[in-house]
N, C-alpha and C positions, 0 to 999 in steps of 0.2 A: 408423732407431733413435730412440726417444723416450726419452731419458735425460737427467734434469736433476740436477745435483749440487746438494747443499744448502749453505747459509751461505756459508763462504768457501772451498769446495772447487772445484777446477777438473778438468776432464776433459781429458786430453791424449793424442793419438796421436802415438806415438813415430815420428820419421824413420827410415826404413830406409836403411843405407849398402850400398854395392856389395859384391860378393862377391869382388873382386880388389882387389889393391893397385895403386898407380900404376905399378909395373914390370910388372903382369900376372900376379903370383902369385895362385893361388886360395886363398881363406881359408876354412875349413871352419865350420860353425856353432858347434862346440865351441870354437874359438879366437878367435871373433869377439866382441869388446867390444860391449855394446849402447850405441847413442848416447844421450847425455845431453840431447838436445833434440828438441823436438816442436812440434806444432802445437795449440793450444787448440781443442778441439771444442766445449765447452760450458763455461759458467761460472755458479756459485750467485749468489745475490741480494746476498750480503755478509754481513761478520761483524756480529754484534750486540753492542753494548757493555753494560756493567752498568747503565747508566741507561736501556737499552731502545732506544737509537738504532741506526740500522743504517749502517754504513760500507760504502759500495760498493767493489768490487773494482777494481784497477788494470789487471787484463787482461780481455780480452773474446775471444769466439769468433773464430778466425782469426789471432790473434797467434802468432808463432813465439817459444818460450821456452826457456831454458836451465834445467835443473834439477839437482839433486845426484844422485850416483850410487846412493844408497841411500834416495832420497826417494819417498814415495808408496806406494800399493797398486796391484799390477798386477791387472787384471781382463780376463776375455775375454768379450765380449758379441757374440753373432751371429757367432762365428768371427773376431773382431776383437780384437787385443790392445791395450788401453787402460791408461791410468794415472790414478788419482784422487789429486790432490795438493792439499795446503792451499796457500793463496795465499803463506803465508810460506816454503813449500819451493821456490819458484821464485826462482832467482837473479837472472835477468836476462830482459829481453824484447829479441828480436833484431830490427833493423830490416831 
């Protein structure tokens, strides 16, 4: 896949959770909450300031990040569901 986000946008692949609870109960797709964390697949070059200077992003490909529940835009590319987020929609980088 050749996809490069522009400016301060980041392409994130959402982490999938298991289909059962810790006690072994099955959770159907309709009742399952989507996880709010994922792995950065690609990142843009950075934000451009009013004076024309570019500010590099704090995240890079491979970082695990935490993002808001309603953040970003969901896209499907080659059958894979991904998110395009602005860097300021990312809440934290997980170590």
